C-alpha positions in Angstrom: 18.5 -3.0 11.3 22.1 -3.4 9.8 21.3 -6.8 8.3 18.1 -5.4 6.9 20.0 -2.6 5.2 22.5 -5.0 3.8 19.6 -7.1 2.4 18.0 -4.1 0.7 21.3 -2.4 -0.4 21.0 1.2 0.9 24.1 2.4 -0.9 22.5 3.6 -4.1 19.9 5.6 -2.1 22.6 7.2 0.0 24.5 8.3 -3.1 21.4 9.9 -4.5 19.8 11.4 -1.4 22.8 11.8 0.9 22.8 11.6 4.7 19.1 12.2 5.0 18.3 8.8 3.5 20.9 7.1 5.7 19.5 8.9 8.8 15.9 7.8 8.0 17.0 4.2 7.3 19.1 4.1 10.5 16.3 5.3 12.7 14.0 2.5 11.8 11.6 2.6 8.9 8.0 1.3 9.1 7.7 -2.3 8.2 4.4 -1.9 6.3 3.5 1.4 4.6 0.0 1.9 3.1 -0.7 4.8 0.7 -4.0 6.2 -0.5 -2.8 7.7 -3.8 -5.1 10.7 -4.2 -5.0 13.8 -6.4 -4.3 12.5 -9.9 -7.4 14.1 -11.3 -6.8 17.5 -9.6 -3.2 17.4 -10.8 -4.4 17.1 -14.4 -7.2 19.7 -14.0 -4.7 22.3 -12.7 -2.8 21.8 -16.0 -6.0 21.8 -18.2 -5.3 18.2 -19.0 -7.8 15.2 -19.0 -8.0 13.3 -15.7 -6.4 10.2 -17.3 -3.2 12.2 -17.8 -3.0 12.6 -14.0 -3.4 8.8 -13.6 -0.6 8.3 -16.1 1.7 10.7 -14.3 0.8 9.0 -11.0 2.4 5.8 -12.4 5.7 7.5 -12.5 5.3 8.3 -8.8 4.6 4.7 -8.0 7.8 3.7 -9.7 9.9 6.2 -7.7 8.3 5.5 -4.3 8.5 1.8 -4.7 12.2 1.9 -5.5 13.0 4.2 -2.5 10.9 2.2 -0.1 12.6 -1.0 -1.2 16.1 0.5 -0.7 15.2 2.0 2.7 14.1 -1.4 4.0 10.3 -1.3 4.0 8.9 -4.8 4.0 5.4 -4.2 2.5 4.1 -1.3 0.4 0.3 -1.4 -0.1 -1.0 1.0 -2.7 -4.8 1.8 -2.9 -5.1 1.7 -6.7 -8.8 1.2 -7.3 -11.7 0.9 -4.8 -15.0 -1.0 -5.1 -16.6 2.4 -5.3 -14.5 3.7 -8.1 -16.6 1.9 -10.7 -19.0 4.9 -10.3 -16.5 7.1 -12.2 -17.0 7.8 -16.0 -16.5 4.7 -18.1 -13.6 6.3 -20.1 -11.7 6.9 -16.9 -12.4 3.4 -15.5 -11.3 1.8 -18.8 -8.1 3.7 -18.7 -7.4 2.8 -15.1 -8.0 -0.9 -15.9 -5.4 -0.6 -18.6 -2.8 1.0 -16.4 -1.6 -2.2 -14.6 -0.8 -3.7 -18.0 1.2 -0.7 -19.1 2.9 -0.1 -15.8 3.8 -3.6 -14.9 5.1 -4.5 -18.4 7.5 -1.5 -18.4 8.4 -1.7 -14.7 8.7 -5.5 -14.4 12.5 -5.7 -15.2 13.2 -3.2 -12.5 11.0 -4.9 -10.0 12.8 -8.2 -10.7 16.2 -6.4 -10.4 15.1 -4.8 -7.1 14.0 -8.1 -5.7 10.4 -6.8 -5.3 7.5 -9.3 -5.1 4.2 -8.2 -6.6 0.9 -9.1 -4.8 -2.7 -7.9 -5.1 -5.7 -7.8 -2.9 -9.2 -7.1 -4.0 -12.1 -8.7 -5.8 -10.3 -10.2 -8.8 -13.4 -11.7 -10.5 -14.9 -8.3 -11.3 -11.8 -7.1 -13.1 -11.3 -7.2 -16.9 -9.3 -10.2 -18.2 -6.4 -8.1 -19.5 -6.1 -6.5 -16.0 -6.0 -9.9 -14.3 -3.5 -11.2 -16.8 -1.1 -8.3 -16.2 -1.2 -8.8 -12.5 -0.8 -12.5 -12.7 2.2 -12.2 -15.1 3.9 -9.9 -12.6 3.1 -12.1 -9.6 4.5 -15.1 -11.4 7.6 -13.4 -12.6 8.4 -12.1 -9.1 7.1 -14.9 -6.9 10.6 -16.0 -5.8 11.7 -12.5 -4.8 12.1 -12.0 -1.0 12.5 -8.3 -0.8 9.8 -5.6 -0.7 6.2 -6.8 -1.2 4.4 -4.4 -3.6 0.8 -5.0 -2.8 -1.8 -3.4 -5.0 -5.3 -2.9 -3.6 -7.3 -3.2 -6.8 -11.1 -3.4 -6.7 -10.8 -3.4 -3.0 -13.3 -2.4 -0.3 -12.7 -2.9 3.4 -16.4 -3.2 4.5 -17.0 -5.9 1.9 -13.8 -7.6 3.1 -14.9 -7.6 6.7 -18.4 -8.8 5.8 -16.9 -11.8 3.9 -14.8 -12.7 6.9 -17.8 -12.6 9.2 -19.8 -14.7 6.7 -17.0 -17.3 6.7 -17.1 -17.5 10.5 -20.9 -17.6 10.5 -20.8 -20.6 8.2 -18.5 -22.4 10.6 -20.9 -21.7 13.4 -23.8 -22.9 11.4 -22.1 -26.2 10.6 -21.2 -26.7 14.2 -17.4 -26.4 13.6 -17.1 -23.3 15.7 -18.7 -22.0 18.9 -19.6 -18.3 18.8 -17.8 -17.8 22.1 -14.6 -18.9 20.4 -14.6 -16.1 17.8 -11.5 -13.9 18.2 -9.8 -10.9 16.6 -7.2 -13.3 15.2 -9.9 -15.4 13.5 -11.2 -12.3 11.7 -7.7 -11.1 10.8 -6.7 -14.4 9.3 -9.7 -14.2 7.0 -9.0 -10.8 5.6 -7.2 -10.2 2.3 -4.1 -9.0 4.2 -3.7 -12.4 5.9 0.0 -13.2 6.2 1.0 -9.5 6.1 1.9 -7.3 9.1 -0.6 -4.6 9.9 0.4 -1.2 8.5 2.6 0.9 10.6 2.1 4.1 8.6 -0.7 5.3 6.4 0.0 8.1 4.0 -2.8 10.0 2.1 -2.0 12.6 -0.4 -4.0 15.6 -1.8 -5.2 17.1 1.4 -8.1 14.7 2.0 -8.4 13.5 5.6 -10.4 10.3 5.5 -9.9 6.5 4.9 -12.3 6.0 2.0 -13.1 2.4 2.9 -9.4 1.4 3.0 -8.2 -1.3 5.5 -10.6 -0.3 8.3 -9.8 -3.3 10.5 -6.0 -3.3 9.8 -5.5 0.4 10.5 -6.6 0.2 14.2 -3.2 1.3 15.6 -1.6 2.7 12.4 0.1 6.1 12.4 -1.5 8.5 9.9 0.3 11.1 7.9 -1.6 13.4 5.6 -0.2 15.8 3.0 -1.6 18.4 0.7 0.8 17.3 -2.1 -1.0 15.7 -5.0 0.1 12.1 -5.8 1.9 12.9 -9.1 4.0 15.5 -7.2 4.7 13.2 -4.3 8.5 12.7 -4.6 11.1 10.8 -2.7 11.6 13.8 -0.4 7.9 13.5 0.6 8.4 9.9 1.6 11.5 10.7 3.6 9.5 13.5 5.4 6.7 11.0 6.2 9.2 8.6 7.7 10.9 11.3 9.7 7.5 12.3 11.2 6.7 8.6 11.9 10.0 8.1 13.7 9.1 10.9 16.1 5.7 9.3 17.0 5.2 7.5 20.3 3.3 4.3 19.5 1.5 3.2 22.7 -1.1 0.8 21.3 -3.5 1.9 24.0 -0.9 1.6 26.8 1.7 3.9 28.3 5.4 4.2 27.6 8.3 5.8 29.4 7.5 8.6 31.9 3.8 8.3 31.1 3.7 4.9 32.8 5.0 6.4 36.1 
């Protein structure tokens, strides 16, 4: 843990957040944190503002949470930015959301580089507008040599489709005679998912009071700890992330087995 803190430079966070941040970092933070960023529209509605204003405000939260997660020593931060079902929303809102990566990444990119953050994306890229793809690709290229936090955007992502594609890939191998059905394993499916190469999430956070997964990493979240909050995403501050980590650190992760006195 000490080496990890040195790598991520915890000092600025301690100065800003005091002993609470140091205690959280010292107790062991989750390696992979996944967040369903929910409540942007409701945040705007409460203020008699258009829904897009909530999405714009939510970008500021992404910025704050990414920096804190990086300093605390999180390895991967996956943010559910746009699902395969979100295309059903009004065209004006969808168009605005497709412009957000360009605006966000262009303004935030210098900080990401300074913070040693690497940008990645998972989702169905071919269905995205060209300007959205270009913004993501520019950020990935500019940060590809960074070895700190992986900021992984789930954009035009749907877990059921992802699993279906993995199964189709294995079915094709069976059909060609390269694979016997009896040889199919969990690892084979895992390696064909969009998260291949990343650790499975340790902690899932969902904001806004909704308690469901919404087609997000259904396979990968099998043994993930869940933490739900009524806080709307634009209001989700650094103190909320610290609280989520504190709750996580009190959990007893058994992965289906028993630990400590339970095993006796």
